[in-house]
C-alpha positions in Angstrom: 27.9 -23.7 -8.0 28.2 -20.2 -6.9 24.9 -19.2 -8.6 22.7 -17.0 -7.0 19.3 -18.4 -6.0 17.3 -15.4 -7.4 13.9 -16.5 -5.7 10.9 -14.1 -5.9 9.7 -15.4 -2.5 12.8 -13.9 -1.0 12.0 -10.6 -2.5 8.5 -10.6 -1.4 9.9 -11.3 2.1 12.1 -8.1 1.8 9.3 -5.9 0.8 7.3 -3.9 3.5 4.0 -5.2 1.5 3.3 -8.2 -0.5 2.7 -7.6 -4.4 0.8 -9.9 -6.5 3.6 -9.2 -9.6 7.1 -8.1 -8.9 8.9 -5.8 -11.0 12.5 -5.5 -12.0 12.6 -2.2 -9.7 12.0 -4.9 -6.5 14.6 -6.7 -7.4 17.0 -3.9 -6.1 15.8 -3.7 -2.5 18.6 -3.6 0.0 18.2 -6.7 2.1 20.5 -9.6 2.9 17.3 -11.7 2.1 17.7 -10.4 -1.9 18.8 -13.7 -3.3 19.3 -11.5 -6.8 21.9 -9.6 -4.9 23.5 -12.3 -2.6 24.8 -15.7 -3.4 23.7 -18.6 -1.3 20.9 -19.2 1.1 19.4 -16.0 3.0 20.3 -15.7 6.5 16.9 -17.1 7.9 13.8 -18.6 6.9 11.4 -16.8 5.1 8.2 -18.9 5.7 6.8 -21.5 8.2 7.2 -24.6 6.3 4.7 -27.6 6.9 5.8 -31.2 7.7 5.9 -32.3 4.1 8.1 -29.5 3.1 10.5 -30.2 5.9 10.6 -33.8 5.1 11.3 -32.9 1.4 14.2 -30.6 2.7 15.8 -33.6 4.7 15.3 -36.2 1.8 15.3 -34.1 -1.5 14.8 -35.7 -4.7 18.0 -36.4 -7.0 17.4 -34.3 -10.2 19.2 -32.0 -12.3 17.0 -29.1 -12.1 18.7 -25.8 -11.7 15.6 -23.5 -13.1 12.0 -23.1 -12.5 9.3 -20.7 -13.6 6.1 -20.0 -11.9 3.1 -21.1 -14.4 0.5 -19.0 -12.8 -1.9 -21.7 -11.7 0.2 -22.5 -8.7 2.4 -24.9 -10.5 5.9 -24.7 -12.0 8.1 -26.0 -14.9 11.4 -27.1 -13.7 14.4 -26.8 -16.5 17.9 -28.4 -16.2 19.6 -25.7 -18.8 19.4 -22.2 -19.0 18.0 -22.7 -22.6 15.2 -24.8 -21.4 14.5 -22.3 -18.8 14.1 -19.6 -21.4 11.9 -21.6 -23.5 9.6 -22.3 -20.3 9.6 -18.5 -19.5 8.3 -17.8 -23.2 5.0 -20.0 -22.2 4.4 -17.9 -18.9 6.2 -14.7 -18.8 7.4 -13.2 -21.9 
């Protein structure tokens, strides 16, 4: 769909040191892995996935989710529309 992935994990991969919290200034890091600046997938892996993750990538669930927000306790809230995503962000971020 031409959307940028905007995944925080790719920013963490681009930084010299891992941070417990990213800031907007971190999103400006120059890197081909910066999915806030570059559309599509990064040029290579950003992690070493386990068997379950590989199977999920090979057999993805059919959903209409386009957005997610981390809940802060290791979970995520997934949304189909940008409006739903903004509401979910209010619970955990804003």
